[in-house]
Each structure stands twice: as structure tokens, then as C-alpha cells.
C-alpha positions as semicolon CSV with decimal commas, in nm:
position;residue;x (nm);y (nm);z (nm)
1;M;0,902;0,839;0,956
2;A;1,147;0,741;1,228
3;F;1,236;0,388;1,322
4;H;0,991;0,237;1,566
5;S;1,049;-0,023;1,836
6;D;0,805;-0,255;1,658
7;P;0,979;-0,366;1,337
8;R;0,645;-0,418;1,160
9;V;0,569;-0,047;1,178
10;T;0,899;0,032;1,006
11;A;0,926;-0,258;0,759
12;L;0,571;-0,294;0,629
13;P;0,543;0,054;0,470
14;V;0,883;-0,002;0,306
15;I;0,769;-0,335;0,162
16;A;0,432;-0,189;0,060
17;G;0,602;0,098;-0,121
18;L;0,825;-0,150;-0,303
19;A;0,531;-0,373;-0,401
20;V;0,324;-0,081;-0,530
21;A;0,621;0,065;-0,720
22;Y;0,700;-0,273;-0,879
23;V;0,343;-0,338;-0,992
24;R;0,308;0,015;-1,125
25;N;0,635;-0,019;-1,317
26;I;0,511;-0,342;-1,476
27;L;0,170;-0,204;-1,568
28;Q;0,283;0,138;-1,687
29;Y;0,608;0,058;-1,868
30;H;0,563;-0,317;-1,938
31;R;0,903;-0,404;-1,794
32;Y;1,017;-0,586;-1,485
33;S;1,321;-0,372;-1,404
34;W;1,430;-0,011;-1,381
35;D;1,688;0,159;-1,599
36;S;1,910;0,264;-1,307
37;W;1,942;0,232;-0,932
38;L;1,859;0,599;-0,892
39;E;1,532;0,557;-1,080
40;F;1,448;0,253;-0,865
41;F;1,511;0,435;-0,537
42;V;1,324;0,748;-0,644
43;T;1,023;0,544;-0,757
44;W;1,027;0,337;-0,439
45;F;1,056;0,645;-0,216
46;V;0,766;0,822;-0,389
47;H;0,544;0,518;-0,343
48;Y;0,661;0,475;0,018
49;I;0,554;0,832;0,092
50;A;0,224;0,773;-0,090
51;V;0,148;0,466;0,125
52;I;0,223;0,662;0,444
53;L;0,006;0,956;0,331
54;I;-0,288;0,732;0,240
55;V;-0,264;0,552;0,574
56;G;-0,246;0,890;0,752
57;I;-0,554;1,019;0,572
58;A;-0,745;0,699;0,649
59;Y;-0,639;0,724;1,013
60;A;-0,754;1,086;1,031
61;I;-1,093;0,987;0,892
62;T;-1,132;0,714;1,155
63;R;-1,047;0,960;1,432
64;G;-1,306;1,211;1,317
65;K;-1,638;1,267;1,488
66;E;-1,852;1,192;1,183
67;T;-2,045;0,866;1,205
68;L;-2,163;0,882;0,845
69;L;-1,873;0,684;0,698
70;L;-1,787;0,438;0,974
71;G;-2,100;0,408;1,182
72;R;-2,037;0,382;1,552
73;S;-1,743;0,140;1,543
74;E;-1,547;0,198;1,862
75;T;-1,272;-0,039;1,754
76;L;-1,186;0,186;1,462
77;R;-1,209;0,497;1,676
78;N;-0,966;0,351;1,933
79;M;-0,710;0,236;1,674
80;T;-0,355;0,353;1,738
81;V;-0,128;0,503;1,473
82;E;0,090;0,193;1,477
83;E;-0,207;-0,036;1,413
84;A;-0,323;0,190;1,130
85;I;0,022;0,177;0,967
86;I;0,033;-0,202;0,994
87;F;-0,320;-0,255;0,859
88;G;-0,284;0,002;0,582
89;S;0,051;-0,137;0,468
90;V;-0,075;-0,495;0,462
91;L;-0,378;-0,377;0,264
92;A;-0,150;-0,201;0,012
93;I;0,062;-0,517;-0,027
94;F;-0,244;-0,735;-0,086
95;A;-0,393;-0,481;-0,328
96;A;-0,068;-0,466;-0,527
97;A;-0,053;-0,847;-0,538
98;A;-0,417;-0,869;-0,652
99;I;-0,362;-0,610;-0,924
100;F;-0,051;-0,797;-1,040
101;V;-0,237;-1,127;-1,059
102;L;-0,540;-0,977;-1,233
103;A;-0,320;-0,793;-1,484
104;H;-0,145;-1,116;-1,578
105;W;-0,458;-1,330;-1,580
106;V;-0,483;-1,505;-1,912
107;P;-0,845;-1,596;-1,982
108;V;-0,913;-1,942;-2,112
109;D;-0,981;-1,938;-2,482
110;T;-1,322;-2,092;-2,543
111;N;-1,289;-2,090;-2,921
112;E;-1,202;-2,431;-3,053
């Protein structure tokens, strides 16, 4: 993905990939850091590509002619690629934050 004139289109997928990679690293390996810089960059890049692919698939679904999934929403049908990247990346950031919070939620002990 090339740099875009709108910095949100370039920065948000990068931040979303980092957030998803960080939360996955915590949940899968139970550690808050990576063993090396190479491992960090490879993990981040894989998740960056995954965020872009998921946003692209969601955008392709909204551009389709089927009304079964989305109804007749013209706002979704007229969405630009840039708007889809921004909305999808923000959604990925919020989802990663919610998963992080829920994974670290310590329930109140009701036994006395």
C-alpha cells in the first residue's frame, strides 16, 4: 500500500496491525515483548497485511450487488476505499483493545 495524501489512510492500518500483533502476542505467548526486533517486525507486518486484506474483503462485499447482507444501504455502497480503510482500521484497533481488556478482566471474587 503506497503512501496516501491523507495521513489517516497510511497511519491507521499501521497502528491497527501493531495493536492486533501486540494483543495476539500477549494472548498466545503470555509475554509483553518479542524476542528480537526481526520477530517484532515480521509479526507486525503479517498483521498489517491481514488488516488490509480484511478491509479489502469487507469493501468488496459492500460494493457487490447482493442486498442480502447489507440491505439497500446507499451509504455503504457509495463508500470510498479510503473511508473503508479508515473505518476498518479503527474497528480493528477497538476490537484489539476490547479483547485486551476482556482478557485481563479479573472477576470479583464473591466467596468470602
